[in-house]
PDBQT receptor file of N, H, CA, C and O in Angstrom, charges set to zero:
ATOM      1  N   MET A   1     -43.476 181.611 -65.759  1.00  0.00    +0.000 N 
ATOM      2  CA  MET A   1     -42.749 181.896 -66.976  1.00  0.00    +0.000 C 
ATOM      3  C   MET A   1     -43.450 183.043 -67.705  1.00  0.00    +0.000 C 
ATOM      4  O   MET A   1     -44.677 183.076 -67.798  1.00  0.00    +0.000 OA
ATOM      5  N   ALA A   2     -42.678 183.954 -68.205  1.00  0.00    +0.000 N 
ATOM      6  H   ALA A   2     -41.681 183.928 -68.129  1.00  0.00    +0.000 HD
ATOM      7  CA  ALA A   2     -43.229 185.094 -68.934  1.00  0.00    +0.000 C 
ATOM      8  C   ALA A   2     -43.746 184.656 -70.295  1.00  0.00    +0.000 C 
ATOM      9  O   ALA A   2     -43.276 183.665 -70.854  1.00  0.00    +0.000 OA
ATOM     10  N   LYS A   3     -44.705 185.389 -70.823  1.00  0.00    +0.000 N 
ATOM     11  H   LYS A   3     -45.087 186.194 -70.369  1.00  0.00    +0.000 HD
ATOM     12  CA  LYS A   3     -45.246 185.135 -72.153  1.00  0.00    +0.000 C 
ATOM     13  C   LYS A   3     -44.845 186.301 -73.052  1.00  0.00    +0.000 C 
ATOM     14  O   LYS A   3     -44.822 187.455 -72.625  1.00  0.00    +0.000 OA
ATOM     15  N   TYR A   4     -44.537 185.982 -74.278  1.00  0.00    +0.000 N 
ATOM     16  H   TYR A   4     -44.556 185.044 -74.625  1.00  0.00    +0.000 HD
ATOM     17  CA  TYR A   4     -44.121 186.987 -75.251  1.00  0.00    +0.000 C 
ATOM     18  C   TYR A   4     -44.970 186.859 -76.501  1.00  0.00    +0.000 C 
ATOM     19  O   TYR A   4     -45.337 185.758 -76.912  1.00  0.00    +0.000 OA
ATOM     20  N   LYS A   5     -45.272 187.983 -77.090  1.00  0.00    +0.000 N 
ATOM     21  H   LYS A   5     -44.974 188.877 -76.756  1.00  0.00    +0.000 HD
ATOM     22  CA  LYS A   5     -46.013 187.997 -78.341  1.00  0.00    +0.000 C 
ATOM     23  C   LYS A   5     -45.047 188.402 -79.448  1.00  0.00    +0.000 C 
ATOM     24  O   LYS A   5     -44.373 189.427 -79.354  1.00  0.00    +0.000 OA
ATOM     25  N   LEU A   6     -44.990 187.587 -80.495  1.00  0.00    +0.000 N 
ATOM     26  H   LEU A   6     -45.538 186.755 -80.572  1.00  0.00    +0.000 HD
ATOM     27  CA  LEU A   6     -44.083 187.839 -81.610  1.00  0.00    +0.000 C 
ATOM     28  C   LEU A   6     -44.849 187.783 -82.922  1.00  0.00    +0.000 C 
ATOM     29  O   LEU A   6     -45.839 187.062 -83.043  1.00  0.00    +0.000 OA
ATOM     30  N   ASP A   7     -44.395 188.531 -83.882  1.00  0.00    +0.000 N 
ATOM     31  H   ASP A   7     -43.591 189.117 -83.783  1.00  0.00    +0.000 HD
ATOM     32  CA  ASP A   7     -44.939 188.438 -85.233  1.00  0.00    +0.000 C 
ATOM     33  C   ASP A   7     -44.040 187.489 -86.016  1.00  0.00    +0.000 C 
ATOM     34  O   ASP A   7     -42.823 187.667 -86.054  1.00  0.00    +0.000 OA
ATOM     35  N   ILE A   8     -44.643 186.480 -86.639  1.00  0.00    +0.000 N 
ATOM     36  H   ILE A   8     -45.632 186.335 -86.608  1.00  0.00    +0.000 HD
ATOM     37  CA  ILE A   8     -43.871 185.543 -87.437  1.00  0.00    +0.000 C 
ATOM     38  C   ILE A   8     -44.526 185.377 -88.802  1.00  0.00    +0.000 C 
ATOM     39  O   ILE A   8     -45.697 185.702 -88.999  1.00  0.00    +0.000 OA
ATOM     40  N   ILE A   9     -43.747 184.870 -89.722  1.00  0.00    +0.000 N 
ATOM     41  H   ILE A   9     -42.796 184.606 -89.562  1.00  0.00    +0.000 HD
ATOM     42  CA  ILE A   9     -44.248 184.593 -91.064  1.00  0.00    +0.000 C 
ATOM     43  C   ILE A   9     -44.229 183.084 -91.256  1.00  0.00    +0.000 C 
ATOM     44  O   ILE A   9     -43.215 182.431 -91.008  1.00  0.00    +0.000 OA
ATOM     45  N   VAL A  10     -45.356 182.535 -91.697  1.00  0.00    +0.000 N 
ATOM     46  H   VAL A  10     -46.180 183.065 -91.898  1.00  0.00    +0.000 HD
ATOM     47  CA  VAL A  10     -45.490 181.093 -91.905  1.00  0.00    +0.000 C 
ATOM     48  C   VAL A  10     -45.754 180.834 -93.380  1.00  0.00    +0.000 C 
ATOM     49  O   VAL A  10     -46.669 181.410 -93.968  1.00  0.00    +0.000 OA
ATOM     50  N   SER A  11     -44.952 179.973 -93.965  1.00  0.00    +0.000 N 
ATOM     51  H   SER A  11     -44.208 179.506 -93.488  1.00  0.00    +0.000 HD
ATOM     52  CA  SER A  11     -45.189 179.568 -95.348  1.00  0.00    +0.000 C 
ATOM     53  C   SER A  11     -46.241 178.463 -95.349  1.00  0.00    +0.000 C 
ATOM     54  O   SER A  11     -46.092 177.452 -94.662  1.00  0.00    +0.000 OA
ATOM     55  N   ALA A  12     -47.290 178.660 -96.115  1.00  0.00    +0.000 N 
ATOM     56  H   ALA A  12     -47.411 179.481 -96.673  1.00  0.00    +0.000 HD
ATOM     57  CA  ALA A  12     -48.371 177.676 -96.175  1.00  0.00    +0.000 C 
ATOM     58  C   ALA A  12     -49.154 177.870 -97.463  1.00  0.00    +0.000 C 
ATOM     59  O   ALA A  12     -49.076 178.915 -98.109  1.00  0.00    +0.000 OA
ATOM     60  N   ASP A  13     -49.914 176.834 -97.824  1.00  0.00    +0.000 N 
ATOM     61  H   ASP A  13     -49.978 175.985 -97.300  1.00  0.00    +0.000 HD
ATOM     62  CA  ASP A  13     -50.732 176.891 -99.034  1.00  0.00    +0.000 C 
ATOM     63  C   ASP A  13     -52.017 177.691 -98.835  1.00  0.00    +0.000 C 
ATOM     64  O   ASP A  13     -52.610 178.173 -99.800  1.00  0.00    +0.000 OA
ATOM     65  N   SER A  14     -52.445 177.830 -97.574  1.00  0.00    +0.000 N 
ATOM     66  H   SER A  14     -51.963 177.438 -96.790  1.00  0.00    +0.000 HD
ATOM     67  CA  SER A  14     -53.677 178.567 -97.285  1.00  0.00    +0.000 C 
ATOM     68  C   SER A  14     -53.617 179.102 -95.860  1.00  0.00    +0.000 C 
ATOM     69  O   SER A  14     -52.746 178.724 -95.075  1.00  0.00    +0.000 OA
ATOM     70  N   VAL A  15     -54.544 179.978 -95.543  1.00  0.00    +0.000 N 
ATOM     71  H   VAL A  15     -55.251 180.285 -96.180  1.00  0.00    +0.000 HD
ATOM     72  CA  VAL A  15     -54.634 180.518 -94.185  1.00  0.00    +0.000 C 
ATOM     73  C   VAL A  15     -54.937 179.394 -93.203  1.00  0.00    +0.000 C 
ATOM     74  O   VAL A  15     -54.397 179.360 -92.097  1.00  0.00    +0.000 OA
ATOM     75  N   GLU A  16     -55.804 178.477 -93.613  1.00  0.00    +0.000 N 
ATOM     76  H   GLU A  16     -56.243 178.504 -94.511  1.00  0.00    +0.000 HD
ATOM     77  CA  GLU A  16     -56.161 177.353 -92.748  1.00  0.00    +0.000 C 
ATOM     78  C   GLU A  16     -54.929 176.490 -92.451  1.00  0.00    +0.000 C 
ATOM     79  O   GLU A  16     -54.719 176.057 -91.318  1.00  0.00    +0.000 OA
ATOM     80  N   ASP A  17     -54.133 176.253 -93.472  1.00  0.00    +0.000 N 
ATOM     81  H   ASP A  17     -54.303 176.605 -94.393  1.00  0.00    +0.000 HD
ATOM     82  CA  ASP A  17     -52.914 175.468 -93.303  1.00  0.00    +0.000 C 
ATOM     83  C   ASP A  17     -51.947 176.189 -92.354  1.00  0.00    +0.000 C 
ATOM     84  O   ASP A  17     -51.340 175.559 -91.487  1.00  0.00    +0.000 OA
ATOM     85  N   ALA A  18     -51.807 177.485 -92.516  1.00  0.00    +0.000 N 
ATOM     86  H   ALA A  18     -52.299 177.997 -93.220  1.00  0.00    +0.000 HD
ATOM     87  CA  ALA A  18     -50.939 178.273 -91.637  1.00  0.00    +0.000 C 
ATOM     88  C   ALA A  18     -51.428 178.207 -90.192  1.00  0.00    +0.000 C 
ATOM     89  O   ALA A  18     -50.625 178.072 -89.269  1.00  0.00    +0.000 OA
ATOM     90  N   ASN A  19     -52.730 178.301 -89.996  1.00  0.00    +0.000 N 
ATOM     91  H   ASN A  19     -53.382 178.410 -90.746  1.00  0.00    +0.000 HD
ATOM     92  CA  ASN A  19     -53.293 178.207 -88.643  1.00  0.00    +0.000 C 
ATOM     93  C   ASN A  19     -53.009 176.846 -88.018  1.00  0.00    +0.000 C 
ATOM     94  O   ASN A  19     -52.687 176.761 -86.833  1.00  0.00    +0.000 OA
ATOM     95  N   GLU A  20     -53.125 175.789 -88.804  1.00  0.00    +0.000 N 
ATOM     96  H   GLU A  20     -53.386 175.858 -89.767  1.00  0.00    +0.000 HD
ATOM     97  CA  GLU A  20     -52.841 174.441 -88.297  1.00  0.00    +0.000 C 
ATOM     98  C   GLU A  20     -51.368 174.297 -87.907  1.00  0.00    +0.000 C 
ATOM     99  O   GLU A  20     -51.042 173.664 -86.903  1.00  0.00    +0.000 OA
ATOM    100  N   LYS A  21     -50.488 174.891 -88.709  1.00  0.00    +0.000 N 
ATOM    101  H   LYS A  21     -50.753 175.405 -89.525  1.00  0.00    +0.000 HD
ATOM    102  CA  LYS A  21     -49.061 174.843 -88.379  1.00  0.00    +0.000 C 
ATOM    103  C   LYS A  21     -48.784 175.576 -87.067  1.00  0.00    +0.000 C 
ATOM    104  O   LYS A  21     -48.021 175.089 -86.233  1.00  0.00    +0.000 OA
ATOM    105  N   ILE A  22     -49.394 176.729 -86.887  1.00  0.00    +0.000 N 
ATOM    106  H   ILE A  22     -50.014 177.125 -87.565  1.00  0.00    +0.000 HD
ATOM    107  CA  ILE A  22     -49.196 177.497 -85.657  1.00  0.00    +0.000 C 
ATOM    108  C   ILE A  22     -49.747 176.737 -84.455  1.00  0.00    +0.000 C 
ATOM    109  O   ILE A  22     -49.120 176.726 -83.396  1.00  0.00    +0.000 OA
ATOM    110  N   LYS A  23     -50.896 176.109 -84.601  1.00  0.00    +0.000 N 
ATOM    111  H   LYS A  23     -51.405 176.118 -85.461  1.00  0.00    +0.000 HD
ATOM    112  CA  LYS A  23     -51.465 175.309 -83.501  1.00  0.00    +0.000 C 
ATOM    113  C   LYS A  23     -50.522 174.170 -83.129  1.00  0.00    +0.000 C 
ATOM    114  O   LYS A  23     -50.299 173.906 -81.947  1.00  0.00    +0.000 OA
ATOM    115  N   ALA A  24     -49.972 173.498 -84.133  1.00  0.00    +0.000 N 
ATOM    116  H   ALA A  24     -50.153 173.713 -85.093  1.00  0.00    +0.000 HD
ATOM    117  CA  ALA A  24     -49.054 172.389 -83.872  1.00  0.00    +0.000 C 
ATOM    118  C   ALA A  24     -47.784 172.890 -83.177  1.00  0.00    +0.000 C 
ATOM    119  O   ALA A  24     -47.307 172.273 -82.224  1.00  0.00    +0.000 OA
ATOM    120  N   LEU A  25     -47.248 173.997 -83.654  1.00  0.00    +0.000 N 
ATOM    121  H   LEU A  25     -47.635 174.498 -84.428  1.00  0.00    +0.000 HD
ATOM    122  CA  LEU A  25     -46.057 174.563 -83.018  1.00  0.00    +0.000 C 
ATOM    123  C   LEU A  25     -46.315 174.975 -81.575  1.00  0.00    +0.000 C 
ATOM    124  O   LEU A  25     -45.470 174.758 -80.706  1.00  0.00    +0.000 OA
ATOM    125  N   THR A  26     -47.455 175.557 -81.322  1.00  0.00    +0.000 N 
ATOM    126  H   THR A  26     -48.141 175.733 -82.029  1.00  0.00    +0.000 HD
ATOM    127  CA  THR A  26     -47.809 175.969 -79.968  1.00  0.00    +0.000 C 
ATOM    128  C   THR A  26     -47.844 174.763 -79.036  1.00  0.00    +0.000 C 
ATOM    129  O   THR A  26     -47.360 174.830 -77.907  1.00  0.00    +0.000 OA
ATOM    130  N   THR A  27     -48.411 173.675 -79.507  1.00  0.00    +0.000 N 
ATOM    131  H   THR A  27     -48.805 173.621 -80.424  1.00  0.00    +0.000 HD
ATOM    132  CA  THR A  27     -48.472 172.460 -78.709  1.00  0.00    +0.000 C 
ATOM    133  C   THR A  27     -47.068 171.938 -78.415  1.00  0.00    +0.000 C 
ATOM    134  O   THR A  27     -46.757 171.577 -77.281  1.00  0.00    +0.000 OA
ATOM    135  N   ILE A  28     -46.238 171.901 -79.431  1.00  0.00    +0.000 N 
ATOM    136  H   ILE A  28     -46.491 172.195 -80.353  1.00  0.00    +0.000 HD
ATOM    137  CA  ILE A  28     -44.866 171.425 -79.252  1.00  0.00    +0.000 C 
ATOM    138  C   ILE A  28     -44.105 172.317 -78.274  1.00  0.00    +0.000 C 
ATOM    139  O   ILE A  28     -43.409 171.820 -77.388  1.00  0.00    +0.000 OA
ATOM    140  N   LEU A  29     -44.236 173.624 -78.433  1.00  0.00    +0.000 N 
ATOM    141  H   LEU A  29     -44.801 174.028 -79.152  1.00  0.00    +0.000 HD
ATOM    142  CA  LEU A  29     -43.509 174.560 -77.583  1.00  0.00    +0.000 C 
ATOM    143  C   LEU A  29     -43.926 174.453 -76.117  1.00  0.00    +0.000 C 
ATOM    144  O   LEU A  29     -43.109 174.674 -75.223  1.00  0.00    +0.000 OA
ATOM    145  N   LYS A  30     -45.183 174.119 -75.871  1.00  0.00    +0.000 N 
ATOM    146  H   LYS A  30     -45.847 173.940 -76.597  1.00  0.00    +0.000 HD
ATOM    147  CA  LYS A  30     -45.667 173.975 -74.496  1.00  0.00    +0.000 C 
ATOM    148  C   LYS A  30     -45.031 172.789 -73.787  1.00  0.00    +0.000 C 
ATOM    149  O   LYS A  30     -44.873 172.814 -72.567  1.00  0.00    +0.000 OA
ATOM    150  N   HIS A  31     -44.662 171.752 -74.532  1.00  0.00    +0.000 N 
ATOM    151  H   HIS A  31     -44.790 171.732 -75.524  1.00  0.00    +0.000 HD
ATOM    152  CA  HIS A  31     -44.220 170.506 -73.924  1.00  0.00    +0.000 C 
ATOM    153  C   HIS A  31     -42.711 170.284 -73.936  1.00  0.00    +0.000 C 
ATOM    154  O   HIS A  31     -42.222 169.361 -73.285  1.00  0.00    +0.000 OA
ATOM    155  N   LEU A  32     -41.976 171.103 -74.654  1.00  0.00    +0.000 N 
ATOM    156  H   LEU A  32     -42.373 171.854 -75.182  1.00  0.00    +0.000 HD
ATOM    157  CA  LEU A  32     -40.538 170.901 -74.758  1.00  0.00    +0.000 C 
ATOM    158  C   LEU A  32     -39.760 172.092 -74.210  1.00  0.00    +0.000 C 
ATOM    159  O   LEU A  32     -40.219 173.233 -74.255  1.00  0.00    +0.000 OA
ATOM    160  N   LYS A  33     -38.578 171.798 -73.694  1.00  0.00    +0.000 N 
ATOM    161  H   LYS A  33     -38.204 170.871 -73.657  1.00  0.00    +0.000 HD
ATOM    162  CA  LYS A  33     -37.679 172.849 -73.207  1.00  0.00    +0.000 C 
ATOM    163  C   LYS A  33     -36.893 173.411 -74.390  1.00  0.00    +0.000 C 
ATOM    164  O   LYS A  33     -36.840 172.797 -75.455  1.00  0.00    +0.000 OA
ATOM    165  N   THR A  34     -36.293 174.562 -74.200  1.00  0.00    +0.000 N 
ATOM    166  H   THR A  34     -36.337 175.061 -73.334  1.00  0.00    +0.000 HD
ATOM    167  CA  THR A  34     -35.560 175.239 -75.273  1.00  0.00    +0.000 C 
ATOM    168  C   THR A  34     -34.476 174.345 -75.869  1.00  0.00    +0.000 C 
ATOM    169  O   THR A  34     -34.343 174.266 -77.090  1.00  0.00    +0.000 OA
ATOM    170  N   GLU A  35     -33.708 173.677 -75.027  1.00  0.00    +0.000 N 
ATOM    171  H   GLU A  35     -33.816 173.741 -74.035  1.00  0.00    +0.000 HD
ATOM    172  CA  GLU A  35     -32.636 172.817 -75.529  1.00  0.00    +0.000 C 
ATOM    173  C   GLU A  35     -33.186 171.663 -76.370  1.00  0.00    +0.000 C 
ATOM    174  O   GLU A  35     -32.568 171.272 -77.360  1.00  0.00    +0.000 OA
ATOM    175  N   GLU A  36     -34.322 171.128 -75.992  1.00  0.00    +0.000 N 
ATOM    176  H   GLU A  36     -34.824 171.446 -75.188  1.00  0.00    +0.000 HD
ATOM    177  CA  GLU A  36     -34.937 170.043 -76.757  1.00  0.00    +0.000 C 
ATOM    178  C   GLU A  36     -35.397 170.550 -78.122  1.00  0.00    +0.000 C 
ATOM    179  O   GLU A  36     -35.237 169.863 -79.130  1.00  0.00    +0.000 OA
ATOM    180  N   ILE A  37     -35.961 171.738 -78.149  1.00  0.00    +0.000 N 
ATOM    181  H   ILE A  37     -36.091 172.297 -77.329  1.00  0.00    +0.000 HD
ATOM    182  CA  ILE A  37     -36.414 172.332 -79.414  1.00  0.00    +0.000 C 
ATOM    183  C   ILE A  37     -35.223 172.614 -80.325  1.00  0.00    +0.000 C 
ATOM    184  O   ILE A  37     -35.305 172.411 -81.537  1.00  0.00    +0.000 OA
ATOM    185  N   LYS A  38     -34.125 173.077 -79.751  1.00  0.00    +0.000 N 
ATOM    186  H   LYS A  38     -34.058 173.241 -78.767  1.00  0.00    +0.000 HD
ATOM    187  CA  LYS A  38     -32.921 173.344 -80.541  1.00  0.00    +0.000 C 
ATOM    188  C   LYS A  38     -32.369 172.057 -81.146  1.00  0.00    +0.000 C 
ATOM    189  O   LYS A  38     -31.891 172.065 -82.280  1.00  0.00    +0.000 OA
ATOM    190  N   LYS A  39     -32.431 170.956 -80.405  1.00  0.00    +0.000 N 
ATOM    191  H   LYS A  39     -32.820 170.949 -79.484  1.00  0.00    +0.000 HD
ATOM    192  CA  LYS A  39     -31.954 169.671 -80.934  1.00  0.00    +0.000 C 
ATOM    193  C   LYS A  39     -32.845 169.207 -82.086  1.00  0.00    +0.000 C 
ATOM    194  O   LYS A  39     -32.351 168.712 -83.099  1.00  0.00    +0.000 OA
ATOM    195  N   ILE A  40     -34.147 169.368 -81.928  1.00  0.00    +0.000 N 
ATOM    196  H   ILE A  40     -34.549 169.769 -81.105  1.00  0.00    +0.000 HD
ATOM    197  CA  ILE A  40     -35.078 169.008 -83.004  1.00  0.00    +0.000 C 
ATOM    198  C   ILE A  40     -34.795 169.849 -84.244  1.00  0.00    +0.000 C 
ATOM    199  O   ILE A  40     -34.789 169.333 -85.362  1.00  0.00    +0.000 OA
ATOM    200  N   ALA A  41     -34.562 171.141 -84.046  1.00  0.00    +0.000 N 
ATOM    201  H   ALA A  41     -34.567 171.561 -83.138  1.00  0.00    +0.000 HD
ATOM    202  CA  ALA A  41     -34.266 172.031 -85.176  1.00  0.00    +0.000 C 
ATOM    203  C   ALA A  41     -33.003 171.590 -85.908  1.00  0.00    +0.000 C 
ATOM    204  O   ALA A  41     -32.948 171.647 -87.136  1.00  0.00    +0.000 OA
ATOM    205  N   SER A  42     -31.995 171.152 -85.170  1.00  0.00    +0.000 N 
ATOM    206  H   SER A  42     -32.039 171.105 -84.173  1.00  0.00    +0.000 HD
ATOM    207  CA  SER A  42     -30.761 170.716 -85.822  1.00  0.00    +0.000 C 
ATOM    208  C   SER A  42     -30.990 169.432 -86.618  1.00  0.00    +0.000 C 
ATOM    209  O   SER A  42     -30.384 169.240 -87.672  1.00  0.00    +0.000 OA
ATOM    210  N   VAL A  43     -31.862 168.556 -86.120  1.00  0.00    +0.000 N 
ATOM    211  H   VAL A  43     -32.354 168.712 -85.264  1.00  0.00    +0.000 HD
ATOM    212  CA  VAL A  43     -32.160 167.318 -86.838  1.00  0.00    +0.000 C 
ATOM    213  C   VAL A  43     -32.928 167.613 -88.122  1.00  0.00    +0.000 C 
ATOM    214  O   VAL A  43     -32.571 167.097 -89.182  1.00  0.00    +0.000 OA
ATOM    215  N   VAL A  44     -33.972 168.429 -88.050  1.00  0.00    +0.000 N 
ATOM    216  H   VAL A  44     -34.262 168.848 -87.189  1.00  0.00    +0.000 HD
ATOM    217  CA  VAL A  44     -34.767 168.691 -89.253  1.00  0.00    +0.000 C 
ATOM    218  C   VAL A  44     -34.045 169.604 -90.238  1.00  0.00    +0.000 C 
ATOM    219  O   VAL A  44     -34.468 169.732 -91.387  1.00  0.00    +0.000 OA
ATOM    220  N   SER A  45     -32.966 170.235 -89.801  1.00  0.00    +0.000 N 
ATOM    221  H   SER A  45     -32.623 170.131 -88.868  1.00  0.00    +0.000 HD
ATOM    222  CA  SER A  45     -32.162 171.041 -90.723  1.00  0.00    +0.000 C 
ATOM    223  C   SER A  45     -31.230 170.174 -91.561  1.00  0.00    +0.000 C 
ATOM    224  O   SER A  45     -30.677 170.635 -92.560  1.00  0.00    +0.000 OA
ATOM    225  N   ASN A  46     -31.057 168.924 -91.156  1.00  0.00    +0.000 N 
ATOM    226  H   ASN A  46     -31.506 168.549 -90.345  1.00  0.00    +0.000 HD
ATOM    227  CA  ASN A  46     -30.210 167.993 -91.890  1.00  0.00    +0.000 C 
ATOM    228  C   ASN A  46     -31.095 167.252 -92.900  1.00  0.00    +0.000 C 
ATOM    229  O   ASN A  46     -31.998 166.521 -92.495  1.00  0.00    +0.000 OA
ATOM    230  N   PRO A  47     -30.856 167.426 -94.196  1.00  0.00    +0.000 N 
ATOM    231  CA  PRO A  47     -31.734 166.820 -95.212  1.00  0.00    +0.000 C 
ATOM    232  C   PRO A  47     -31.870 165.303 -95.096  1.00  0.00    +0.000 C 
ATOM    233  O   PRO A  47     -32.961 164.770 -95.295  1.00  0.00    +0.000 OA
ATOM    234  N   LEU A  48     -30.798 164.610 -94.781  1.00  0.00    +0.000 N 
ATOM    235  H   LEU A  48     -29.912 165.044 -94.619  1.00  0.00    +0.000 HD
ATOM    236  CA  LEU A  48     -30.863 163.149 -94.669  1.00  0.00    +0.000 C 
ATOM    237  C   LEU A  48     -31.720 162.738 -93.479  1.00  0.00    +0.000 C 
ATOM    238  O   LEU A  48     -32.582 161.868 -93.603  1.00  0.00    +0.000 OA
ATOM    239  N   GLN A  49     -31.489 163.359 -92.330  1.00  0.00    +0.000 N 
ATOM    240  H   GLN A  49     -30.789 164.066 -92.228  1.00  0.00    +0.000 HD
ATOM    241  CA  GLN A  49     -32.274 163.029 -91.147  1.00  0.00    +0.000 C 
ATOM    242  C   GLN A  49     -33.738 163.399 -91.332  1.00  0.00    +0.000 C 
ATOM    243  O   GLN A  49     -34.623 162.676 -90.875  1.00  0.00    +0.000 OA
ATOM    244  N   LEU A  50     -33.999 164.513 -91.995  1.00  0.00    +0.000 N 
ATOM    245  H   LEU A  50     -33.280 165.100 -92.366  1.00  0.00    +0.000 HD
ATOM    246  CA  LEU A  50     -35.378 164.927 -92.253  1.00  0.00    +0.000 C 
ATOM    247  C   LEU A  50     -36.085 163.924 -93.159  1.00  0.00    +0.000 C 
ATOM    248  O   LEU A  50     -37.251 163.603 -92.926  1.00  0.00    +0.000 OA
ATOM    249  N   SER A  51     -35.409 163.430 -94.173  1.00  0.00    +0.000 N 
ATOM    250  H   SER A  51     -34.462 163.691 -94.362  1.00  0.00    +0.000 HD
ATOM    251  CA  SER A  51     -36.033 162.455 -95.074  1.00  0.00    +0.000 C 
ATOM    252  C   SER A  51     -36.356 161.154 -94.325  1.00  0.00    +0.000 C 
ATOM    253  O   SER A  51     -37.368 160.513 -94.607  1.00  0.00    +0.000 OA
ATOM    254  N   ILE A  52     -35.503 160.766 -93.379  1.00  0.00    +0.000 N 
ATOM    255  H   ILE A  52     -34.680 161.287 -93.150  1.00  0.00    +0.000 HD
ATOM    256  CA  ILE A  52     -35.761 159.566 -92.584  1.00  0.00    +0.000 C 
ATOM    257  C   ILE A  52     -36.996 159.785 -91.714  1.00  0.00    +0.000 C 
ATOM    258  O   ILE A  52     -37.851 158.904 -91.616  1.00  0.00    +0.000 OA
ATOM    259  N   ILE A  53     -37.094 160.951 -91.083  1.00  0.00    +0.000 N 
ATOM    260  H   ILE A  53     -36.400 161.666 -91.162  1.00  0.00    +0.000 HD
ATOM    261  CA  ILE A  53     -38.257 161.268 -90.239  1.00  0.00    +0.000 C 
ATOM    262  C   ILE A  53     -39.531 161.271 -91.073  1.00  0.00    +0.000 C 
ATOM    263  O   ILE A  53     -40.537 160.691 -90.664  1.00  0.00    +0.000 OA
ATOM    264  N   LYS A  54     -39.502 161.912 -92.227  1.00  0.00    +0.000 N 
ATOM    265  H   LYS A  54     -38.685 162.383 -92.559  1.00  0.00    +0.000 HD
ATOM    266  CA  LYS A  54     -40.685 161.978 -93.081  1.00  0.00    +0.000 C 
ATOM    267  C   LYS A  54     -41.110 160.590 -93.542  1.00  0.00    +0.000 C 
ATOM    268  O   LYS A  54     -42.305 160.311 -93.637  1.00  0.00    +0.000 OA
ATOM    269  N   ALA A  55     -40.152 159.719 -93.827  1.00  0.00    +0.000 N 
ATOM    270  H   ALA A  55     -39.181 159.945 -93.750  1.00  0.00    +0.000 HD
ATOM    271  CA  ALA A  55     -40.455 158.361 -94.275  1.00  0.00    +0.000 C 
ATOM    272  C   ALA A  55     -41.200 157.582 -93.177  1.00  0.00    +0.000 C 
ATOM    273  O   ALA A  55     -42.041 156.736 -93.481  1.00  0.00    +0.000 OA
ATOM    274  N   LYS A  56     -40.899 157.860 -91.935  1.00  0.00    +0.000 N 
ATOM    275  H   LYS A  56     -40.216 158.548 -91.688  1.00  0.00    +0.000 HD
ATOM    276  CA  LYS A  56     -41.571 157.158 -90.835  1.00  0.00    +0.000 C 
ATOM    277  C   LYS A  56     -43.023 157.592 -90.678  1.00  0.00    +0.000 C 
ATOM    278  O   LYS A  56     -43.831 156.846 -90.125  1.00  0.00    +0.000 OA
ATOM    279  N   PHE A  57     -43.366 158.788 -91.157  1.00  0.00    +0.000 N 
ATOM    280  H   PHE A  57     -42.709 159.393 -91.607  1.00  0.00    +0.000 HD
ATOM    281  CA  PHE A  57     -44.734 159.277 -91.057  1.00  0.00    +0.000 C 
ATOM    282  C   PHE A  57     -45.624 158.790 -92.204  1.00  0.00    +0.000 C 
ATOM    283  O   PHE A  57     -46.848 158.893 -92.117  1.00  0.00    +0.000 OA
ATOM    284  N   LEU A  58     -45.038 158.271 -93.254  1.00  0.00    +0.000 N 
ATOM    285  H   LEU A  58     -44.044 158.186 -93.324  1.00  0.00    +0.000 HD
ATOM    286  CA  LEU A  58     -45.819 157.843 -94.416  1.00  0.00    +0.000 C 
ATOM    287  C   LEU A  58     -46.248 156.437 -94.330  1.00  0.00    +0.000 C 
ATOM    288  O   LEU A  58     -46.913 155.938 -95.237  1.00  0.00    +0.000 OA
TER     289      LEU A  58
């Protein structure tokens, strides 16, 4: 599989927080296929579904 380098902007409270977000995303991207990532994106884009997911983490 080819590798691509992209410039992205990450919203975060600090550089350290942004780095942690990028590390987490990299891990997720390594383990999921494009279609799976798209499904996750559609779920977290829905405010009700996102609130349910967040409640399970607390």
